[in-house]
N, C-alpha and C positions, 0 to 999 in steps of 0.2 A: 749724306748719301740718300738718294731717292728710293722710295719703296720699290719701284720697278727694278732698280739695280739689285736690291736685296732679293727680290723674287727670282731674278735671273741667276744669282749665286746659288740659291736654294735648289732651283731646277737642275743646275749643272751638277750639284752634289748628288742629288738623287739619281740622275742619269749615269754619273760616274760609278756609283755603287751598284746600280742595277746591271750595268755592263760587266762589271767585275764578277758579280754573283753568277751571271749567266755563263761566264767563261769557266767557272768552276766545274761545269758539266764535262768539259774537255779533259779535266784532270782526274776524273773518276776512273779507277782501274780495279782489277780483281783484288788488289791489295786492300782497298776499302772494304769490299765484301768479306774478305778474310778477317779483317779487324773486327767487323761487326760479329761474325760468327764466334770469334774467340771471346769477345765480351759476353755474348749470350751464353756460351758454354762454361764460362769460368765458375768455380765454386766460391770465389771470393767477391770482393767489391771492385768498383772502378774508382781509382784514385786520379783526380784531375788536378794538374798543377800548372803554374805559370808565374810570371813576374810582371809587375806594372799593369798596363791595361789588359794584357792577356790573362792576368790573374782574375780580373773582374769578369771577363768572358768565361773563364773556367768555372767561376761560382754560378753563373747563370746555367751553364750546361749541366752542372751537378744538380741544380734544382729541377731542371727538365728531366734528367735521368730518374731522379728519385720519385718524381710525380708520375712517371710512366712505367714504374715497376723494375727499374734497374738500379740496385743499391750503389750509391756513389758518395764520395767524400772529397771535399776540397782540401788541398794541401798547398800552402803558399811556398813557392820555391825557395825563398830566402829563409823562411822559418824552418824548412825541412832540414837544412844543413846545420841548424842550431837546436836540434832535438826532436823536431816533428817527424823525422823519418820513421819513428816508431809507429806512425799511423799505418804504414804499409805492412800487410801481413802476407803470409806465404802464397796464397792463391790469387792475390789481387793483381789487376792489370792497371798500369799507369799510363794515362794520357798526358802528354806534356805539350803545352801550347806556347809557341814562340815565333814571332815573325821572322827574326833573323836566324834563330837557332844557335846563336853564338854568344848569348849574354853570359857574363861571368858566373852568375848563379846556376844557370843551366849546365854549364861545363863542369861545375863542381858536383852538381846533384846527380847527373846521369850515371857516372861510374859507380856511385854507391847503390843506385837502384839495380844496376846490372849485377853487382856483387850479390844481391838478394835473389837473383835469377827470376825477377818479375819481368813479364813482357812489357815493352814500351811502345806506345803508339804516339807518333809525332804528328802534330798539326803545325806545319811551318810553311812559310813562303820561300824558303831557301833550301833547295834540294841538295846543295853541296855543303851544307852547314854541319857542324859537329853533331847537333841533335839528329839530323837526318841520317847521318852515317852510322850512328849508334843505335838507332831505333829498329825495332822488329818490323814495324809498319810505318810508312810515311804517307800522310794525307796532305796533298799539296794545296796550300791556301794562298798561292802567289797572286799578287795584284800588281798591275803596272804602275799605278800612281795612287797616292792617298788623295782623298777629297780635299784635304787641307791645301790651300793655295801655295804653301811653302813646301808641300810634299813631305811634311815632317810629322805632324800629329797623327797618331794612329786613328784612322777613321774607316776608310774602305777595308783596310787589312783586318781590323777587329770585326767588322761586319762579316767578312769572309769566314773568319774563324767561327763566329757564331752560327753561321749557316751550316757549316760542316758539322758542328755539334748537333744542330737540329736534325740534319740528315741521319746521323748516327742514331739519335733517339727514335726517330720515326721508323727506321729499319728494325730497331729492337722491338718497338711496339708491334710491328707486323709479325716478327718471329715469335713473340710471346702470345700473339692472339689477344692482346690487351684490349678489353672491352670497356664500354661506358660504365658497367657495373664495377669493374676493377678500378677505373679512374675515380669513381665516387668514394672508394675506400681511402684513397689518398688525399681527397679534397672534401672532407666533411664540413668545413667551415665556409662561410661566405655564400654569396648568391650562386656561384658555380656549383658548389657541392649540393646545395639545396635543390637545384634543378635536376640533379642526378639521383637524389635519394629521398627527398621530402615527399611524403605521401598525403593524400587527402585525409586519412585517418589521424595523422599527426596534427592537422589543423582542427578537424571537427571535435577531437577529444578535448581541445582547449576552449571551444566555443560553448555558448549556451545552446539549448536544443528546443527552439520554439515549435509548438504544435498546438493545434486546436482540432475540434471535431466539426463535422458538417453543420451541426445545429448550434454551434457556439454563436452567441449574439455578437454583432459587429463591434459593440463597445469593448467586449472582452478580447476580440481579435486585435483591435487597435492597441489595447493594453499589452497584449502578448508581444506584438511586434516592437513596441516601444521598450519594454523591459529587457528583451533578449538582444536588442541592438544589432540585428543582422539585416534589417530592412525587409524582412519577410517572415512568414510563418507557414509551416507545412500543415495541410489538412489531412488528418488520419481517420480512417473509418475501419473499425474492427482490425486494427493492426496494419492496414494497408495504406499506402500513399495514394490519395485520390485527388489531391490538388495543392496549389500553392497560392498564397495571397501576399502580394508585395505592397510596399508603401505607395507605389505607383497606382496599384489597384484601388487603394483607399482614397487617394487624391481624385482619381477619375470618378469614383462613386460619389464623393462629396460635391463634385462640380455639377452633378446631375440634379441636385436639389431634391433628392428622395428622402423619405422618412426612414432614417437609418434604424430606428427602434424596431422596425418590422423585419429587418434583414438579418440573415445569419451567414455564416462562412460559406455555405454552399451556393449562395446567391451571387457571390462576386469572385469566387476562386477561379484560377486558371486550371482547367481540367486535364491539361497535357503538360505537366511540369517536366523540365529538363533535369535529368539525374546523371550522376556519375558514380562509378564504383568507389567505395570507401577505401579500397586498396590501390587505386590508381595513383600515378605520380601527380603531384600538384601542378607540374608544368603542363600536364594534359588538360587541366582545368582552365589554364590560361587560354589555350587554343579554342576550347569549347566556348568559353565566355565571349571571346572576340568573334567567333564565327556566328554565334547566335545573338550578339549584341544585347547581352543581359549582364547583370551584376552579381547574381548569386546562383548557386547550383545546389540541388538536393543530393546529399551523399547517401547511398544505400548499399546494403550488402545482402545479397540473396533475397532481395525484395523487402528487406527490413530497413526502416528509416534510421539513419545514424547521425544526421545533423545537417547543417548548412555550411557551405564554404562561400564566403563573400569575397568580391574582388579586393576589398580592403585588406583581407587576410593575406592575399598573395602579394600585395604591395608591401605590407609590413614585413613579410618574410624575405623581401628583396628579389623575388623571382619574376616580377612584372615591372 
């Protein structure tokens, strides 16, 4: 098969799924909004269950709910009828995902959940199914055709289920007024979390703190830059930041063939150094460095020198 034919199949798949997702807008009713309100108001958790590919989609929705402030637990529909029903507590709401709504496991499971008097939200593509008839709320995920050429493998249908789950999650985010700060609480690890909570002080506290005085000889300036390994040193006069000397300044000075023995820090320092508040987010430093085309920033707090943050620090932390 030629590459062009493969690309054609891929494009048809994407267009098929895109059209199906767009069609979901027509299926949204007040029932969807009521389901969101009940999830938001419940004192319990949201239990999400399914079988087969729907179970995998359920796990993803659980992850999205948990990361955006809605406590959720995955319960496999097959395992539920073999002991895992104990997961469901008094005030929990159950979301059951099934394309057909008539799988044997679902038919066995639903009556037990109803016996517990827990509300059931169905995400199904079959509005006349057993699941749809038994549920308190029905969210229609119907698709005309699977992207699979045999119209068998769950493809478009599972994408539709996933999108409905995302829509529920986003609505709940809006209801909760879930902010970036809240998001950071649930994502402390990895580059995403660091972008939301890592501050300049977290970096400068781990770095060396290079500094010299205006009258410090150039030889000692070079030594300070080399030993502290941040590519620069700050020039301090009576406790105040008066300048910065970078390794670039040193190279430019040496290229001029001057007698370095007669020079001091004040002769080559930059007198308008860029600074950032030590309590600012590290991601703010990224924007500042890029905008000014520099590789290090002086961190200060109320005019007091706290250290240097280098672009390599931000790369190492994974936020650049």
